[in-house]
TORPAVEX-136478 format. One record per residue (C-alpha): residue in one letter; y negated, x, z negated. Coordinates in pm, 1 decimal, m for minus. Example, Ala and Ser with C-alpha at 12.3 -4.5 7.8 and 13.67 -1.06 7.14 Angstrom:
<atoms>
<atom residu="a" py="450.0" px="1230.0" pz="m780.0"/>
<atom residu="s" py="106.0" px="1367.0" pz="m714.0"/>
</atoms>
This chain:
<atoms>
<atom residu="m" py="7.7" px="m6.7" pz="m8.1"/>
<atom residu="k" py="m353.7" px="127.8" pz="124.5"/>
<atom residu="h" py="m669.1" px="18.7" pz="m63.4"/>
<atom residu="i" py="m920.3" px="m20.8" pz="191.2"/>
<atom residu="a" py="m1301.0" px="m42.7" pz="128.2"/>
<atom residu="i" py="m1496.2" px="m186.9" pz="456.0"/>
<atom residu="l" py="m1857.5" px="m105.3" pz="484.9"/>
<atom residu="g" py="m2019.5" px="m339.4" pz="710.9"/>
<atom residu="s" py="m1712.8" px="m627.8" pz="695.1"/>
<atom residu="t" py="m1948.7" px="m878.5" pz="846.6"/>
<atom residu="g" py="m1987.5" px="m678.6" pz="1175.6"/>
<atom residu="s" py="m1779.5" px="m679.6" pz="1488.9"/>
<atom residu="i" py="m1554.0" px="m370.8" pz="1349.4"/>
<atom residu="g" py="m1549.3" px="m508.8" pz="1001.7"/>
<atom residu="t" py="m1419.9" px="m870.3" pz="1088.7"/>
<atom residu="q" py="m1172.0" px="m698.7" pz="1318.5"/>
<atom residu="a" py="m1042.4" px="m490.3" pz="1044.1"/>
<atom residu="l" py="m1007.2" px="m795.0" pz="840.4"/>
<atom residu="e" py="m787.4" px="m947.3" pz="1097.8"/>
<atom residu="v" py="m552.1" px="m634.5" pz="1116.1"/>
<atom residu="i" py="m524.6" px="m633.9" pz="714.9"/>
<atom residu="e" py="m460.6" px="m972.6" pz="705.7"/>
<atom residu="a" py="m153.5" px="m929.6" pz="953.3"/>
<atom residu="h" py="0.5" px="m658.7" pz="722.6"/>
<atom residu="p" py="m55.6" px="m769.3" pz="352.0"/>
<atom residu="d" py="236.7" px="m566.9" pz="254.0"/>
<atom residu="l" py="61.2" px="m266.1" pz="371.5"/>
<atom residu="f" py="m325.1" px="m315.2" pz="296.8"/>
<atom residu="s" py="m531.4" px="m462.0" pz="24.9"/>
<atom residu="v" py="m899.4" px="m483.2" pz="21.2"/>
<atom residu="e" py="m1112.5" px="m337.1" pz="m276.5"/>
<atom residu="l" py="m1469.6" px="m349.6" pz="m177.2"/>
<atom residu="l" py="m1643.7" px="m548.6" pz="102.7"/>
<atom residu="t" py="m2028.6" px="m458.7" pz="196.4"/>
<atom residu="a" py="m2277.6" px="m657.8" pz="415.8"/>
<atom residu="n" py="m2630.9" px="m585.1" pz="501.2"/>
<atom residu="g" py="m2784.5" px="m939.4" pz="478.1"/>
<atom residu="n" py="m2518.9" px="m1193.0" pz="577.4"/>
<atom residu="a" py="m2441.1" px="m1337.3" pz="261.9"/>
<atom residu="e" py="m2254.1" px="m1630.1" pz="391.1"/>
<atom residu="l" py="m1994.3" px="m1456.8" pz="569.3"/>
<atom residu="l" py="m1952.7" px="m1180.3" pz="302.7"/>
<atom residu="i" py="m1864.8" px="m1489.2" pz="60.0"/>
<atom residu="e" py="m1648.7" px="m1626.8" pz="271.9"/>
<atom residu="q" py="m1484.2" px="m1283.9" pz="315.6"/>
<atom residu="a" py="m1477.5" px="m1205.9" pz="m43.9"/>
<atom residu="r" py="m1301.1" px="m1584.7" pz="m125.4"/>
<atom residu="r" py="m1043.8" px="m1523.3" pz="142.2"/>
<atom residu="f" py="m950.7" px="m1137.1" pz="50.8"/>
<atom residu="k" py="m1007.1" px="m1104.5" pz="m333.6"/>
<atom residu="p" py="m1163.5" px="m767.0" pz="m319.8"/>
<atom residu="d" py="m1247.0" px="m609.9" pz="m655.0"/>
<atom residu="s" py="m1626.2" px="m567.5" pz="m549.9"/>
<atom residu="v" py="m1863.8" px="m671.4" pz="m295.7"/>
<atom residu="v" py="m2216.0" px="m516.7" pz="m214.6"/>
<atom residu="i" py="m2507.6" px="m722.5" pz="m40.5"/>
<atom residu="c" py="m2764.0" px="m451.8" pz="69.2"/>
<atom residu="d" py="m3015.7" px="m687.5" pz="116.7"/>
<atom residu="n" py="m3112.9" px="m776.9" pz="m268.0"/>
<atom residu="s" py="m3300.8" px="m1083.4" pz="m168.0"/>
<atom residu="r" py="m2944.9" px="m1239.3" pz="m137.0"/>
<atom residu="l" py="m2763.7" px="m1089.0" pz="m432.9"/>
<atom residu="d" py="m2833.7" px="m1406.8" pz="m669.6"/>
<atom residu="q" py="m2689.1" px="m1610.2" pz="m379.1"/>
<atom residu="v" py="m2377.6" px="m1391.1" pz="m359.4"/>
<atom residu="k" py="m2328.6" px="m1363.4" pz="m743.5"/>
<atom residu="t" py="m2336.9" px="m1739.7" pz="m812.4"/>
<atom residu="a" py="m2106.8" px="m1833.6" pz="m501.8"/>
<atom residu="l" py="m1867.6" px="m1573.1" pz="m634.6"/>
<atom residu="e" py="m1895.3" px="m1608.3" pz="m998.8"/>
<atom residu="p" py="m1569.2" px="m1841.7" pz="m1013.5"/>
<atom residu="e" py="m1343.5" px="m1551.1" pz="m817.3"/>
<atom residu="h" py="m1413.0" px="m1291.9" pz="m1079.3"/>
<atom residu="i" py="m1518.7" px="m1052.6" pz="m828.4"/>
<atom residu="k" py="m1802.0" px="m783.5" pz="m913.8"/>
<atom residu="v" py="m2097.1" px="m840.8" pz="m706.5"/>
<atom residu="y" py="m2375.6" px="m551.7" pz="m647.8"/>
<atom residu="g" py="m2715.7" px="m532.2" pz="m477.2"/>
<atom residu="g" py="m2854.5" px="m254.1" pz="m252.5"/>
<atom residu="l" py="m2746.2" px="41.1" pz="m44.3"/>
<atom residu="q" py="m2760.9" px="272.2" pz="m364.2"/>
<atom residu="s" py="m2447.8" px="41.4" pz="m495.4"/>
<atom residu="v" py="m2252.9" px="109.0" pz="m183.9"/>
<atom residu="t" py="m2280.2" px="505.9" pz="m233.2"/>
<atom residu="q" py="m2206.9" px="470.6" pz="m608.2"/>
<atom residu="l" py="m1859.4" px="318.2" pz="m545.5"/>
<atom residu="m" py="m1757.4" px="532.8" pz="m322.1"/>
<atom residu="s" py="m1609.2" px="736.8" pz="m633.2"/>
<atom residu="s" py="m1387.7" px="435.9" pz="m723.7"/>
<atom residu="d" py="m1028.0" px="551.0" pz="m789.1"/>
<atom residu="r" py="m921.3" px="218.4" pz="m673.1"/>
<atom residu="i" py="m999.6" px="299.2" pz="m303.8"/>
<atom residu="d" py="m806.5" px="515.0" pz="m64.2"/>
<atom residu="v" py="m945.3" px="443.7" pz="277.4"/>
<atom residu="v" py="m1291.1" px="410.2" pz="346.3"/>
<atom residu="l" py="m1368.9" px="233.3" pz="684.4"/>
<atom residu="t" py="m1723.7" px="292.9" pz="776.8"/>
<atom residu="a" py="m1847.0" px="27.1" pz="993.6"/>
<atom residu="m" py="m2222.6" px="m0.3" pz="876.3"/>
<atom residu="v" py="m2467.6" px="7.7" pz="1179.2"/>
<atom residu="g" py="m2665.6" px="334.8" pz="1231.2"/>
<atom residu="f" py="m2845.3" px="573.5" pz="1004.7"/>
<atom residu="a" py="m2772.6" px="335.7" pz="687.9"/>
<atom residu="g" py="m2388.5" px="477.2" pz="698.7"/>
<atom residu="l" py="m2474.1" px="844.0" pz="658.8"/>
<atom residu="e" py="m2533.7" px="849.0" pz="260.3"/>
<atom residu="p" py="m2231.9" px="595.6" pz="162.2"/>
<atom residu="t" py="m2003.0" px="796.9" pz="401.4"/>
<atom residu="l" py="m2101.4" px="1145.4" pz="233.1"/>
<atom residu="a" py="m2047.8" px="1001.6" pz="m83.1"/>
<atom residu="a" py="m1692.8" px="910.0" pz="38.0"/>
<atom residu="i" py="m1628.5" px="1256.3" pz="134.0"/>
<atom residu="r" py="m1733.1" px="1428.0" pz="m152.9"/>
<atom residu="s" py="m1493.0" px="1184.0" pz="m347.5"/>
<atom residu="g" py="m1195.7" px="1273.6" pz="m124.3"/>
<atom residu="k" py="m1153.8" px="971.5" pz="25.4"/>
<atom residu="a" py="m1022.2" px="913.2" pz="408.1"/>
<atom residu="i" py="m1264.0" px="820.8" pz="615.8"/>
<atom residu="a" py="m1203.1" px="582.3" pz="900.8"/>
<atom residu="l" py="m1507.8" px="658.4" pz="1118.9"/>
<atom residu="a" py="m1676.0" px="386.2" pz="1311.1"/>
<atom residu="n" py="m2014.2" px="480.5" pz="1240.3"/>
<atom residu="k" py="m2063.6" px="736.9" pz="1514.1"/>
<atom residu="e" py="m2442.4" px="798.8" pz="1406.6"/>
<atom residu="t" py="m2284.4" px="971.1" pz="1084.7"/>
<atom residu="l" py="m2187.7" px="1243.8" pz="1286.8"/>
<atom residu="v" py="m2460.0" px="1248.1" pz="1535.6"/>
<atom residu="v" py="m2714.0" px="1293.3" pz="1259.2"/>
<atom residu="a" py="m2562.5" px="1521.1" pz="1030.0"/>
<atom residu="g" py="m2219.6" px="1662.7" pz="1217.4"/>
<atom residu="d" py="m2243.9" px="1986.2" pz="1046.6"/>
<atom residu="l" py="m2303.5" px="1863.3" pz="725.8"/>
<atom residu="v" py="m2025.3" px="1598.2" pz="739.1"/>
<atom residu="t" py="m1775.4" px="1840.2" pz="860.9"/>
<atom residu="r" py="m1844.7" px="2112.4" pz="635.4"/>
<atom residu="l" py="m1833.2" px="1871.8" pz="363.2"/>
<atom residu="a" py="m1503.7" px="1713.7" pz="475.8"/>
<atom residu="l" py="m1321.6" px="2040.3" pz="473.3"/>
<atom residu="e" py="m1448.3" px="2123.6" pz="139.4"/>
<atom residu="h" py="m1347.5" px="1811.0" pz="m3.4"/>
<atom residu="k" py="m1017.8" px="1799.0" pz="190.8"/>
<atom residu="a" py="m1125.0" px="1432.0" pz="298.2"/>
<atom residu="p" py="m954.5" px="1368.4" pz="641.7"/>
<atom residu="i" py="m1174.3" px="1180.8" pz="904.1"/>
<atom residu="y" py="m992.4" px="948.4" pz="1126.3"/>
<atom residu="p" py="m1201.6" px="817.8" pz="1436.0"/>
<atom residu="v" py="m1205.9" px="429.3" pz="1523.1"/>
<atom residu="d" py="m1425.4" px="455.9" pz="1837.9"/>
<atom residu="s" py="m1167.2" px="395.5" pz="2109.7"/>
<atom residu="e" py="m1264.6" px="696.3" pz="2295.4"/>
<atom residu="h" py="m1218.8" px="941.9" pz="1969.5"/>
<atom residu="s" py="m917.9" px="762.3" pz="1863.8"/>
<atom residu="a" py="m771.5" px="829.4" pz="2219.4"/>
<atom residu="i" py="m866.3" px="1179.0" pz="2184.0"/>
<atom residu="f" py="m724.6" px="1184.5" pz="1843.6"/>
<atom residu="q" py="m388.4" px="1053.1" pz="1975.4"/>
<atom residu="c" py="m366.9" px="1275.2" pz="2256.0"/>
<atom residu="l" py="m378.0" px="1581.7" pz="2026.8"/>
<atom residu="a" py="m104.6" px="1450.8" pz="1809.6"/>
<atom residu="g" py="151.0" px="1757.9" pz="1795.1"/>
<atom residu="e" py="m111.1" px="1968.0" pz="2016.1"/>
<atom residu="m" py="m320.4" px="2112.9" pz="1731.6"/>
<atom residu="h" py="m241.3" px="2497.5" pz="1819.6"/>
<atom residu="n" py="m305.0" px="2435.2" pz="2208.4"/>
<atom residu="p" py="m666.7" px="2490.1" pz="2271.4"/>
<atom residu="i" py="m831.5" px="2218.4" pz="2455.2"/>
<atom residu="e" py="m1013.2" px="2307.2" pz="2792.7"/>
<atom residu="k" py="m1221.8" px="1983.5" pz="2815.6"/>
<atom residu="i" py="m1233.6" px="1619.3" pz="2683.1"/>
<atom residu="i" py="m1324.1" px="1334.8" pz="2939.7"/>
<atom residu="l" py="m1475.2" px="1058.4" pz="2758.6"/>
<atom residu="t" py="m1443.1" px="759.4" pz="2976.4"/>
<atom residu="a" py="m1720.2" px="493.9" pz="3000.6"/>
<atom residu="s" py="m1732.1" px="118.0" pz="3136.1"/>
<atom residu="g" py="m2056.2" px="185.9" pz="3295.7"/>
<atom residu="g" py="m2186.1" px="m118.2" pz="3126.1"/>
<atom residu="p" py="m2347.3" px="m437.5" pz="3283.4"/>
<atom residu="f" py="m2566.1" px="m253.0" pz="3504.8"/>
<atom residu="r" py="m2319.3" px="0.2" pz="3653.6"/>
<atom residu="g" py="m2419.4" px="66.1" pz="4034.7"/>
<atom residu="r" py="m2806.1" px="m19.2" pz="3995.3"/>
<atom residu="k" py="m3087.8" px="221.8" pz="4045.1"/>
<atom residu="r" py="m3390.2" px="237.9" pz="3822.5"/>
<atom residu="a" py="m3606.5" px="8.0" pz="4039.9"/>
<atom residu="e" py="m3326.9" px="m264.1" pz="3979.4"/>
<atom residu="l" py="m3360.7" px="m252.8" pz="3616.9"/>
<atom residu="e" py="m3698.9" px="m361.4" pz="3615.6"/>
<atom residu="g" py="m3760.3" px="m686.2" pz="3411.0"/>
<atom residu="i" py="m3396.7" px="m671.1" pz="3263.1"/>
<atom residu="t" py="m3379.3" px="m883.6" pz="2974.9"/>
<atom residu="k" py="m3200.5" px="m894.7" pz="2630.0"/>
<atom residu="v" py="m2985.7" px="m1173.6" pz="2740.6"/>
<atom residu="q" py="m2865.9" px="m955.7" pz="3050.4"/>
<atom residu="a" py="m2808.6" px="m635.3" pz="2853.9"/>
<atom residu="l" py="m2615.9" px="m836.6" pz="2585.6"/>
<atom residu="k" py="m2354.9" px="m917.5" pz="2836.4"/>
<atom residu="h" py="m2085.7" px="m658.2" pz="2831.6"/>
<atom residu="p" py="m1813.2" px="m663.6" pz="3110.6"/>
<atom residu="n" py="m1517.2" px="m530.7" pz="2878.8"/>
<atom residu="w" py="m1591.2" px="m510.4" pz="2515.0"/>
<atom residu="t" py="m1690.6" px="m769.1" pz="2258.5"/>
<atom residu="m" py="m1928.7" px="m588.9" pz="2024.9"/>
<atom residu="g" py="m2225.5" px="m622.9" pz="1800.0"/>
<atom residu="a" py="m2571.0" px="m626.0" pz="1946.6"/>
<atom residu="k" py="m2690.9" px="m284.5" pz="1886.5"/>
<atom residu="i" py="m2403.2" px="m100.7" pz="2020.2"/>
<atom residu="t" py="m2414.8" px="m322.5" pz="2320.9"/>
<atom residu="i" py="m2759.5" px="m243.6" pz="2430.6"/>
<atom residu="d" py="m2656.4" px="121.6" pz="2368.2"/>
<atom residu="s" py="m2351.5" px="39.9" pz="2620.0"/>
<atom residu="s" py="m2599.0" px="m108.3" pz="2873.3"/>
<atom residu="t" py="m2821.5" px="227.8" pz="2842.0"/>
<atom residu="l" py="m2513.9" px="465.6" pz="2850.6"/>
<atom residu="m" py="m2667.9" px="586.4" pz="2499.2"/>
<atom residu="n" py="m2366.7" px="509.9" pz="2340.6"/>
<atom residu="k" py="m2173.9" px="745.1" pz="2561.5"/>
<atom residu="g" py="m2423.1" px="993.9" pz="2467.1"/>
<atom residu="l" py="m2377.7" px="937.5" pz="2131.2"/>
<atom residu="e" py="m2023.8" px="966.6" pz="2141.4"/>
<atom residu="m" py="m2031.5" px="1312.1" pz="2303.9"/>
<atom residu="i" py="m2212.8" px="1442.6" pz="1991.6"/>
<atom residu="e" py="m1954.0" px="1250.8" pz="1799.2"/>
<atom residu="a" py="m1685.0" px="1423.4" pz="1978.5"/>
<atom residu="k" py="m1841.4" px="1779.4" pz="1945.1"/>
<atom residu="w" py="m1806.8" px="1766.5" pz="1578.9"/>
<atom residu="l" py="m1477.4" px="1556.3" pz="1548.6"/>
<atom residu="f" py="m1297.9" px="1796.5" pz="1781.3"/>
<atom residu="d" py="m1517.9" px="2131.3" pz="1702.3"/>
<atom residu="l" py="m1594.0" px="2155.9" pz="2085.6"/>
<atom residu="t" py="m1882.7" px="2311.7" pz="2283.4"/>
<atom residu="p" py="m2111.7" px="2082.7" pz="2499.3"/>
<atom residu="e" py="m1969.3" px="2218.6" pz="2817.1"/>
<atom residu="q" py="m1629.1" px="2106.9" pz="2711.3"/>
<atom residu="i" py="m1722.7" px="1759.5" pz="2712.2"/>
<atom residu="e" py="m1726.4" px="1542.1" pz="3023.7"/>
<atom residu="v" py="m1804.7" px="1160.2" pz="3088.5"/>
<atom residu="v" py="m1666.5" px="981.3" pz="3362.5"/>
<atom residu="v" py="m1729.1" px="594.7" pz="3435.5"/>
<atom residu="h" py="m1413.4" px="422.0" pz="3449.8"/>
<atom residu="p" py="m1499.2" px="25.7" pz="3517.6"/>
<atom residu="q" py="m1168.3" px="m120.5" pz="3398.3"/>
<atom residu="s" py="m1168.8" px="65.7" pz="3027.4"/>
<atom residu="i" py="m783.9" px="110.0" pz="3050.1"/>
<atom residu="i" py="m773.9" px="468.2" pz="3001.5"/>
<atom residu="h" py="m972.3" px="529.3" pz="2686.1"/>
<atom residu="s" py="m1022.5" px="914.7" pz="2709.6"/>
<atom residu="i" py="m845.2" px="1226.0" pz="2854.2"/>
<atom residu="v" py="m765.5" px="1553.7" pz="2706.4"/>
<atom residu="q" py="m716.1" px="1872.5" pz="2964.5"/>
<atom residu="f" py="m544.6" px="2158.6" pz="2803.7"/>
<atom residu="r" py="m593.2" px="2519.6" pz="2944.2"/>
<atom residu="d" py="m267.9" px="2498.1" pz="3139.8"/>
<atom residu="g" py="m454.0" px="2217.1" pz="3342.1"/>
<atom residu="s" py="m216.0" px="1957.0" pz="3230.9"/>
<atom residu="m" py="m380.9" px="1624.2" pz="3101.2"/>
<atom residu="k" py="m308.5" px="1374.6" pz="2836.4"/>
<atom residu="a" py="m465.8" px="1015.8" pz="2861.3"/>
<atom residu="q" py="m435.8" px="725.4" pz="2613.1"/>
<atom residu="m" py="m407.2" px="377.1" pz="2770.6"/>
<atom residu="g" py="m441.1" px="m0.3" pz="2682.1"/>
<atom residu="l" py="m610.3" px="m311.3" pz="2718.3"/>
<atom residu="p" py="m982.1" px="m309.4" pz="2575.4"/>
<atom residu="d" py="m935.0" px="m422.6" pz="2200.0"/>
<atom residu="m" py="m1082.7" px="m271.5" pz="1910.7"/>
<atom residu="k" py="m818.5" px="m393.3" pz="1686.6"/>
<atom residu="m" py="m577.5" px="m103.4" pz="1814.9"/>
<atom residu="p" py="m767.6" px="208.9" pz="1712.3"/>
<atom residu="i" py="m884.0" px="37.3" pz="1384.4"/>
<atom residu="q" py="m542.9" px="m22.4" pz="1266.0"/>
<atom residu="y" py="m414.5" px="327.6" pz="1408.1"/>
<atom residu="a" py="m708.3" px="482.1" pz="1165.4"/>
<atom residu="i" py="m609.5" px="286.7" pz="883.7"/>
<atom residu="a" py="m258.0" px="321.2" pz="916.7"/>
<atom residu="y" py="m255.3" px="690.1" pz="1022.8"/>
<atom residu="p" py="m27.8" px="872.7" pz="1023.1"/>
<atom residu="h" py="204.3" px="573.4" pz="1113.3"/>
<atom residu="r" py="232.2" px="330.6" pz="1411.3"/>
<atom residu="i" py="271.1" px="m19.4" pz="1299.4"/>
<atom residu="d" py="403.2" px="m330.3" pz="1461.3"/>
<atom residu="s" py="112.5" px="m545.5" pz="1615.9"/>
<atom residu="d" py="104.2" px="m870.4" pz="1851.7"/>
<atom residu="f" py="m201.9" px="m733.7" pz="2051.4"/>
<atom residu="p" py="m166.8" px="m817.0" pz="2418.8"/>
<atom residu="r" py="52.0" px="m542.5" pz="2622.4"/>
<atom residu="f" py="m77.8" px="m388.0" pz="2933.5"/>
<atom residu="d" py="76.1" px="m497.0" pz="3255.7"/>
<atom residu="f" py="74.8" px="m232.6" pz="3518.3"/>
<atom residu="t" py="98.6" px="m517.0" pz="3806.7"/>
<atom residu="r" py="m206.9" px="m680.1" pz="3707.3"/>
<atom residu="y" py="m423.0" px="m355.4" pz="3738.1"/>
<atom residu="p" py="m285.4" px="m228.4" pz="4090.5"/>
<atom residu="s" py="m588.4" px="37.6" pz="4097.5"/>
<atom residu="l" py="m799.5" px="202.7" pz="3825.7"/>
<atom residu="t" py="m1126.6" px="388.9" pz="3946.0"/>
<atom residu="f" py="m1350.9" px="647.4" pz="3826.1"/>
<atom residu="e" py="m1688.2" px="759.2" pz="3910.4"/>
<atom residu="a" py="m1955.2" px="1014.7" pz="3772.8"/>
<atom residu="p" py="m2219.7" px="874.9" pz="3564.3"/>
<atom residu="d" py="m2577.0" px="826.5" pz="3715.6"/>
<atom residu="e" py="m2792.4" px="1029.4" pz="3472.8"/>
<atom residu="e" py="m3099.6" px="1005.7" pz="3678.4"/>
<atom residu="t" py="m3084.0" px="594.7" pz="3636.4"/>
<atom residu="f" py="m2943.3" px="611.2" pz="3285.9"/>
<atom residu="r" py="m3153.1" px="852.6" pz="3139.7"/>
<atom residu="c" py="m3029.6" px="800.8" pz="2804.7"/>
<atom residu="l" py="m2712.6" px="962.0" pz="2851.1"/>
<atom residu="a" py="m2889.6" px="1303.0" pz="2973.3"/>
<atom residu="l" py="m3131.3" px="1282.2" pz="2673.6"/>
<atom residu="a" py="m2819.0" px="1276.6" pz="2432.3"/>
<atom residu="r" py="m2653.5" px="1562.3" pz="2632.4"/>
<atom residu="q" py="m2993.4" px="1763.7" pz="2556.6"/>
<atom residu="a" py="m3001.2" px="1677.3" pz="2209.8"/>
<atom residu="m" py="m2648.8" px="1791.2" pz="2171.2"/>
<atom residu="q" py="m2729.7" px="2113.8" pz="2351.0"/>
<atom residu="v" py="m3052.0" px="2186.6" pz="2147.6"/>
<atom residu="g" py="m2871.0" px="2090.0" pz="1804.5"/>
<atom residu="g" py="m3035.7" px="2107.9" pz="1481.3"/>
<atom residu="n" py="m3183.9" px="1787.5" pz="1368.1"/>
<atom residu="t" py="m3250.3" px="1695.2" pz="1741.1"/>
<atom residu="p" py="m2974.4" px="1467.0" pz="1756.1"/>
<atom residu="c" py="m3095.8" px="1318.1" pz="1423.7"/>
<atom residu="v" py="m3442.2" px="1243.3" pz="1579.3"/>
<atom residu="l" py="m3286.5" px="1119.8" pz="1888.7"/>
<atom residu="n" py="m3085.0" px="850.8" pz="1689.4"/>
<atom residu="a" py="m3374.0" px="734.0" pz="1493.3"/>
<atom residu="a" py="m3576.1" px="691.6" pz="1815.9"/>
<atom residu="n" py="m3294.7" px="483.1" pz="1984.1"/>
<atom residu="e" py="m3241.8" px="250.7" pz="1663.6"/>
<atom residu="i" py="m3619.8" px="177.0" pz="1666.6"/>
<atom residu="a" py="m3628.0" px="120.8" pz="2048.0"/>
<atom residu="v" py="m3310.4" px="m79.8" pz="2054.5"/>
<atom residu="a" py="m3464.6" px="m322.0" pz="1779.6"/>
<atom residu="a" py="m3786.4" px="m315.7" pz="1960.1"/>
<atom residu="f" py="m3608.3" px="m443.8" pz="2310.3"/>
<atom residu="l" py="m3400.5" px="m688.9" pz="2092.6"/>
<atom residu="r" py="m3755.8" px="m811.5" pz="1988.3"/>
<atom residu="d" py="m3900.8" px="m798.7" pz="2319.5"/>
<atom residu="e" py="m4156.0" px="m554.5" pz="2230.3"/>
<atom residu="i" py="m4079.1" px="m303.1" pz="2487.2"/>
<atom residu="g" py="m3887.9" px="m335.8" pz="2835.1"/>
<atom residu="f" py="m3544.3" px="m203.7" pz="2919.8"/>
<atom residu="l" py="m3664.7" px="101.0" pz="3101.2"/>
<atom residu="q" py="m3918.7" px="196.2" pz="2799.4"/>
<atom residu="i" py="m3630.9" px="260.4" pz="2567.8"/>
<atom residu="p" py="m3537.9" px="610.0" pz="2755.4"/>
<atom residu="e" py="m3906.0" px="686.4" pz="2768.2"/>
<atom residu="l" py="m3966.7" px="628.0" pz="2416.6"/>
<atom residu="i" py="m3677.3" px="833.1" pz="2285.8"/>
<atom residu="e" py="m3785.2" px="1113.1" pz="2540.4"/>
<atom residu="n" py="m4155.0" px="1099.8" pz="2380.7"/>
<atom residu="v" py="m4028.2" px="1132.4" pz="2007.8"/>
<atom residu="m" py="m3770.3" px="1403.9" pz="2124.4"/>
<atom residu="e" py="m4054.7" px="1610.6" pz="2257.1"/>
<atom residu="n" py="m4287.2" px="1536.2" pz="1956.3"/>
<atom residu="a" py="m4074.6" px="1581.5" pz="1662.1"/>
<atom residu="q" py="m4072.3" px="1871.6" pz="1433.2"/>
<atom residu="r" py="m3769.3" px="2114.8" pz="1496.3"/>
<atom residu="d" py="m3565.5" px="2197.3" pz="1212.8"/>
<atom residu="d" py="m3201.9" px="2359.0" pz="1224.1"/>
<atom residu="r" py="m3117.9" px="2359.3" pz="861.7"/>
<atom residu="a" py="m2821.1" px="2152.4" pz="792.0"/>
<atom residu="e" py="m2934.8" px="1961.2" pz="475.1"/>
<atom residu="l" py="m2944.1" px="1610.6" pz="362.2"/>
<atom residu="s" py="m3313.5" px="1646.0" pz="292.0"/>
<atom residu="v" py="m3397.5" px="1740.6" pz="642.3"/>
<atom residu="y" py="m3194.9" px="1467.6" pz="800.9"/>
<atom residu="l" py="m3363.5" px="1225.6" pz="589.1"/>
<atom residu="e" py="m3707.7" px="1358.2" pz="674.5"/>
<atom residu="s" py="m3633.2" px="1393.5" pz="1048.1"/>
<atom residu="d" py="m3529.2" px="1028.9" pz="1047.5"/>
<atom residu="r" py="m3853.2" px="922.0" pz="902.9"/>
<atom residu="e" py="m4065.6" px="1114.1" pz="1145.5"/>
<atom residu="g" py="m3836.4" px="990.2" pz="1443.8"/>
<atom residu="r" py="m3881.9" px="661.8" pz="1331.6"/>
<atom residu="r" py="m4265.9" px="679.0" pz="1269.4"/>
<atom residu="l" py="m4320.4" px="848.2" pz="1626.0"/>
<atom residu="a" py="m4127.6" px="567.6" pz="1765.4"/>
<atom residu="r" py="m4313.7" px="297.2" pz="1604.6"/>
<atom residu="e" py="m4661.1" px="483.7" pz="1738.3"/>
<atom residu="f" py="m4543.4" px="472.1" pz="2067.1"/>
<atom residu="i" py="m4448.0" px="89.6" pz="2059.0"/>
<atom residu="a" py="m4796.5" px="62.9" pz="1926.4"/>
<atom residu="r" py="m4940.8" px="237.8" pz="2203.0"/>
<atom residu="n" py="m4717.8" px="138.5" pz="2487.9"/>
<atom residu="g" py="m4532.2" px="m181.0" pz="2375.7"/>
<atom residu="v" py="m4548.4" px="m518.5" pz="2561.2"/>
<atom residu="e" py="m4784.3" px="m794.3" pz="2435.2"/>
<atom residu="v" py="m4534.2" px="m1088.7" pz="2271.1"/>
</atoms>
């Protein structure tokens, strides 16, 4: 029996993780659930899965959650700091980090310092502070199991190959809803259009990131730290069918690919059950229904976010942290109709050019870099945002 904490239980990854756990009550139990502001769903989940504790990060909803769960004898806490403090609980074996964005960094670091196994779905943690996170994970013997489908694929391909050097990895990308379009065709794109992903059902933030290809850019940086790679060892290929989830090429030229239908429950289950593969009723892939799988190079001129992420990865230091902060503000502004779709990469590039460079791998540096990146991003919106 593994006792699981789910940070971000009301989001897309969190809700699917609970489906996996519910299907295997003999293998998993829920010890902690956290949510940002969706008090109603958190209450519903707590009543259903009976965790020891829950945290609602939005303190304005704390009384609502406490009142609702009082008859269930479930401990209720408020604020992000409570999430961080609960990571030291001896009751928790595995922490599934599914919080969105920079907010997931400090709880993940606390879980690592407590030696917990980390099922990592919050890619921003490694984007922002990869050097610090990987160093602490080694120091505290805290294993990190990737949940992103692409990184889970690489992880699976490396099973039994840990002593064989990687020549390169190939991250596959669906291309998002605007694959094949040129820059002029992206003028006037709305959030409704950008939120229609062709293959995956995800939260709003990651769906917009997929439409700009920033999601693949963040995944490149995450892969660098997860698998100890140089930027030159990481390639991106657009694969519209999303059947091959990623590929490893070894120094003898041979390649391994992990395949399956696009379903996030598969990598979630693999991460929390590792090292075991357990039964599932997930739909099975049928080769006869996919007579052709296609591949093409990404258009980094049109989808500038991918090129900017590659630049941040190559520069290193706090630059990926600044990139992430600017992107979080840009996506939120686009979803509020404050900037246009093509202004997302413009904003990010402007922030990267104006932020202070710092190569120290320290939490204080990342916190300050995040604040500066967000401030510069808001200033860009104030100067260039559309009138609502």
